[in-house]
N, C-alpha and C positions, 0 to 999 in steps of 0.2 A: 744446466743449470737447474737447482732445486729451489722450489718455493713451497708455501703451504697456503691452501686456499680452504679457509673454515676450518683449519686443523688437519686438512689432508694433504699430504705429500704429492708433489706435481712435478714431474721432470719435464724440462722445456729446454729447447735449444738456445744457445747463447745470443743475445741481442732481442730475445722476446721480449714482448709487452704486456700490459695488463690485460689487454683483450685476448691475447693469447691464452694467458692463464684462466680466464674466464670461461672461454670456449672449451678447453680441454677438461676442465672440472664439471662442465655441465650446470653451473650455477645460474640462477635465474635472477636478473637485476630488473626490478620493477622501471617502468618508464619515468626518467627524472629522478631516480634513486642514487645516491652516492656509493662508491666503492672505497672501503677502508683499506689503507697500507701502513705498515709498520715495519720498521726497520731498525735494528740494534737494540732489541729490548734487553733492560737491564733492570735491578730493583736495588732500592734502598729501603731502610726500615725506620720507623717512627712510633714512639709509644703513645697510646691514646688514652683517653678517660674512659675506656670500656675495660671491663674486668669479668674473669670466670671465676664465680665462688663453688669451690667444690664441697658440696654437703655429703651427708650420709645417705642422701635418697636422690643423687644426681647432681647436675651441674645447673647454677643459674647464672646467665649473663645480665650484666647491669651496665648501663651507661651513665655517667654522672652529668648532672646539670653544670653549666657555667655559673657557679655562685659561691658565696663566700664558704658555704658548708664544704665544699671540696678540700680546703685545709683541714678540717676536722678529719674527713675521711683519711686522707693522706698520712696524717699524724697517728692515727687509730688502727691502722691496717693490721699489723703485728698484733695489737692487743684483741681485734675482732676475731682472728684465726684462733679456732679451739673453743669459742664460745658456744653455748648449747641453747636450745629452743627455752625461753622463759614462759611463753605461754602461746598456744595456739586456739584460734576461733576462726568462725565463719568470716570475720572481717580482715583477719589478717594473721602472720606468725611473727614473733619477736624472737632475736637471738641477743645473749648478752650474759652477764652485765661485763662493761669495761669502761674505764675511765677516759674522759676526753675533757675539752675547754669548752664545750657547748654551751651557748646561752640557753635560756629557756623561759616559758612564760605558762601560765596555768590556764590559759583560754583553749576552748575547744576548738577543733579546726576540721574543716572537710577534706577527705581523702578519697583519691580514685584508685580502681583497680590497677595494678602494676607499678604503683609509685612504691620507692624506698625511701623511708623516712628513719631520720636519727631524733631520738628523744631521751629526755632524762627522767627514768622510771623512779616514782615518788618524789620527782622535782630535785633530784639529786645526782651532781654530775659524776660521781663516782659509779653511779649505776645506769650509765649510759647504755641504751640498747638499739638495735637496727631492725626497723620492723617493714615487712613485706606485704603490701596492702592486697588482699584477696577480692575485696568489693568495695563500692562507694559507700562510705560512711562517715559520722563525725564523732571525734574524740577528743580527749585532752591527754597527750603522751608526754606532756613536759618539753615541747619542741621550741624552737625559736618563734618569735613573733610571726614570722613569715610563713610558718607551718612546718619546716624541718625538711621538706622534700629535699633528698640529696641527688635523687637520680631515677631511673626507671629501668624495669625489668624488660629486656629486649629479646631475651632467648632461655629456652628452657622453662618455659611458663608451665609445662606439666609438672615440673618437679616441686613447683610452688604447692600445688593443691595435694601433694603426698607428704609434705613436711608434717612434723607431730612431735610431742613431748619426747624427749630422748635423742632426737638428731641433733648434729652439730656441724659446724663449718670447719673443715678439714683443712681448707688451703685457699688461696685468693692469689689469683693469675693476672697481671696485666696482660692485656691483648696487645700485641705487636702487629701494628698495619704495615702492609708492604705498599710502596709506592713505586710505580713503575716510571723509569726513566727511557724514554724512547723517541725517535724519530718518527712522528706521525703525520698522517694526512688523510683527508677525506675528499674525494675528487669525483667529479663526472667524466674525466678525461680517460678514457680507456686505451689512449694511446702512448701511455706513459711507460718509458722503459723499466724493466725489473732488474733486481740485482739477486745475487745467491743470497738464500736464506729468508728472503721477505716473506713477511705473512700478509696475506690478503683476506678481507672480511667482507663478505657480500649481503648479510641477511641477518635477521634476528627471529629466534624463534621464541613464542610466549605460549604459556599454558593458563587457561582461565580457571579461575577459582569458583568450587561449586557451591561456596557458601555467599556467593555475591552474584545470584542469576540475572539480576536488573544491571548491576554494574557491569558484567561480563559481556551483556548484550550491548550496553553502550560502548564498550571498547571494540567491540565486533563492528559496530557502526562507523566508528572514528576510522578503523583500519580497513574498511570493505574494499578499497582500492588497491589493497596489498602492501599500503605504504603507511609509515608513520611520520607525521610532519613536525618537525622539531621548530617551535616558536620562541623558545627561551632556555636558558641553562643556567646553572650555578654549579658550586663545587660539588654537591651533594644530589643534583638531579636534572634532568631534562623535562620539559613540559610542552604539551601540545594545547592549542586553544580552538581545535577545530569544531569543538561542540561547546565552546565557552558560553556561560550563561544557560545552558540549556538544565533544567532541573534533575536530581539523580537524588535518591533516598540512600541513607546510610544502611550498610548492610554487614560490614565485616571489620571489626578493629583488630589490628595485629601490628607488630613491629613494623616499620617499613625499613625492612633489611635489603641490602644491596640486590637488585633486580625486581624488588617489588614494583607493582603499577598500581597506582591508586587513582581514584577520581575523588575531585573536591566537592563535596556535598552541601555546605554552609557556608555563608559569609561571601568575602571578595575571593573572586577567582571561580565561582560556582561552574562546574562542568568540565572544568581544567583536568587534563591527565598529566600524571606525573610518573616518571620512571626514575627509580632510585639509582643512583652511583655509589652511595655511601649508606651505611646504617643508620637509621633514624626512629625514635621511639615512636609508638603509635599516636595517633590523634584523633579526637572526636570529630574533626573535620574532614578526615580522610578515610574513605573505605577501599581496603584493599580488593583489588578485582582480579587481579592475574600476577604471574611471575615469568620473569624472562628465563628460560631454560638454557638458551646459548646464543653467543652473538653480544655478550656485554662490551666487547672492545668497540663495536659499532655505536652502542648508546654512548661511550666515553669518548668518541672520536667525534660524532656530530655536532654541528654547529646550527645557530638560528637560521631558518629559511631552508634548511635542508631535509631532504626526505630519506627514510630509511626502509629498505625493503624487510616486510616482516610477514611472518605466517604464524597465524593463531591457531591453537588446538583446544578443543575441537573446532571444526570448521563451522561457519555460522549457518544454521537453517533458517534459509529466508525465502520463503514461497511466494511473496507477494509479486504478482505480475507474471508468474508463470501460467502455463496453460494447465488447466486442473487436471488433466490427462497426465502431463509430464510429473506434476507435483506427487500425485498420487503413486506413480511407478517409482519416482526417486525415494519416498518414504518407505515403499516395500522392500527396495534394494537395501535399505538401512535396518530394516528389522523393526520399522516404526509403523504401528497401527494408524491408519489415516482414515478419517470419515469424512465426507463430503455433505453440505447442505447449501441451500439456495439453487440458483441456477446450474444445471449441470449438463447443458448441451455441448455439442462437439467443439463450439468455440468459446467455452467457458473459461475464464481466467480466474486466478486466485486472488482476492482482495482482502481477506481477512484470516489469520491464523489465530489458533487458541490451543495451547498457550502461545503467548507471543514470544517467548524467550529460549533461545537454544537451548541452555542448562535445563530447563522444566521440560522440554519435548524429549531430551534425551533421558532424563531421569524416569518420566512416566511412560516412556516408549509410545506415546500417541498423540495426535494432533488433530484437531478439527478444522476443516477447511471450508470456507465459504466462497462460492463461486457467482461471478456476474458475466454478462455477455460482454466479450471482446468490444463492442460497440460501446461500451461505457468506461473503457480504458483508454485515454487520450494523451499522445505523447506530446510533450511541450519542450520549448528550448528557453532558456532563461540567460538575462544579459546581466551576468555577474560585475562585469565593469562598469556598467552604466548606473546600475540601481544595487549597490551591494547591502546598504542598510535596510531597504524595503525587503529585499530578497530574505534577509535573516529573520524579518517578521514573517513572510509568506512560508518559507521553508519550516520555520517553527510551527505555524498554525496548522499546517498540512501534514506534518510529520515526516517531511522530505529530508530533514536533516540527518534523520536515523533509518528511513526506510527508502526502498526503491519507488514506493507508490504511496499517494497521499489522497484523502477523500475532500471533496467540494460539494457540501450540498447546495442544491439550486433553490435560491431565496425568492427570485424575480425573473421573469422572462417578457421581455417586450420588444417588438420589431426585430433588430438585428443584434440586440443585447442581452446577456445573459448575466445575472448578478448571483453572486455566491455568497454565504455568511459562514465563514468557518466556525468549527464547533468548538474551538479554543478562542477564548476573548483575551487577547494579549495588547491590546492598545493601551493599558495603563502601564504597561513595563517595557514595550518595544517601540523604538523611534520611528516615526512616519512623517518626518518632515518632508516637504517637496524636494522630489530627485527624479532626475529624468522625464521632466515635463513635455509633453509633446509640442514642438514647434510648428507644424503644419499638419495636413490631413493624417488621420489615424488609420493604418493600415487594416484591411481585414485580418482576422485572426489573432490582433493584438491582445495581450493580457495586462491588467494594470491592478493597482490598488489604490483606493482613495486615501489621500493624505490628511494631515491636519487643518487643511483649508476647507474640509468639507464638513459637512454636519454629521455625515455617517462615515467616519473614518474607520479604516480597516476593512471595508467591503471589497471583495475581489470581483473583476469584471471581464468578460471575454467579449469582443466585438467581432460579429460575424460578417460586416461589411464595411467599407471604408467610410469614415465619417470626418467632416471638416469642422464640426462644432462641439462635438462630444466625446470624452474619453471613454474606454471599455467599461469602467464602472459607473458610467452615465453622468458623470461630473464635468463641468467645465475643464479646460486643459490645465489651470493653475491648481486644481484640485486632484490632478491625476498623476500619478508615478507609473510608467510604464514599466514592467519587469520581463516581458517575454513575448513568445508567440506560440499559438497552437500550430502543430504540425499536421494534424489531422483535423481540420475545421469541419469536414464534412460529418464526422460524427456528432456533432451537436446540434444539427438542424432539426432535430425532433425531440429534444431534451425538454421535460415538463417540470413544473415547479414542484418541490417536494422531493424529487429524484436527488440522488446523489451519484456524481460522476467521480472517478478516478484518475488522477493524473500521474503520469511518469516521466521523469526528467531525463531527457537525453542529452548526455554530456559530450 
């Protein structure tokens, strides 16, 4: 029996199952991740609102907006073909003239880079022109009152910069989108029987974008366990909320073409990761951070709550928590110059790295590592099921959402209680209502955060001895949210005020 695993042909005995195919192919499936199965692949076509414009300098791909101007475009396509550059400037380039039924106003409008605009030159419908915007500006182009934006450039952007007087549009081709008709399923059950010719998909390969080093690191953090969890989907994308509400700066505006990975950098859904199944125009709220190189079938098969095995290139350089000796050796093997500062004894561990992002380290070929004694790195276990909202706050202020190691500055020490004041003040935008309050004696080694009942909301505390009256953050039980426990409490017995300890979550 012949099947295909990630595009590679595999011969199996009759009656073989999914596990047999995966085993013979040598494919790795992350724990809890799905496998995709496709049977009976076929295709049908449908015309979309995307077009290739063939110019004398190359192709432009545009995507029309769902607006009343679509009808003007469709009526005018034949007349647009053959039009020449009427004017070219830093703001844009206009082709025409051609006649249309466009309505127009004399008001100035604001336009953004990559927009495609229809306007009546000289406020005359017989002199309609199509304008491709090169940069943000304000102008009166004789457009309809809503601005006249008919679409966006989503491909061939380099062509736009080369167009000049004398160039013309030689042809316009509607883009035909092929839609697959298949029997598909995503499964965790590797005992499923196979049939001749079945296609099996196991993983997704992604490549980071060097123009978005911070966003790339954000994506590496989200996929650090080798999986991409799908939280929602639509006809054009899947999304992951594992770092939802974590802030990220905008770095890279590009069309969201099939396979593009973006992070939402503003507004509702801040920190949400999107992987696109269909082409969409660029957006000022979406920074493009990576691209899918292979495995788009897995993206299209996965549903909410499912995990996909993912391999991201280049691999993350995250040295926090490693022994300083091992980190230096690892960097040397990669041809990266590594310099150490701070404590450098035999038991030194890395607690800071500069630059902090993989892409910046690879670009500069050097990194500065800060070491501390391993006695100041403490392993902890956290109670996700019991205190999820408080842990969202805790992981945010310590950086554990994105890194394996997080700092806790010591604020106050008394008796068997250690209080910590995180460097990040997030109490104004993170919820700390009462959650998982103690109902009996607090065990030694417990970690807690003071909730909104407390006057000092957001303080983190660790209790080194059992206490029947007060929680780890020094508060009464009703003001205490228990979030976990320290696995190595003996390391904290000599901690002093003003120090910083580093915590490593053990999952």
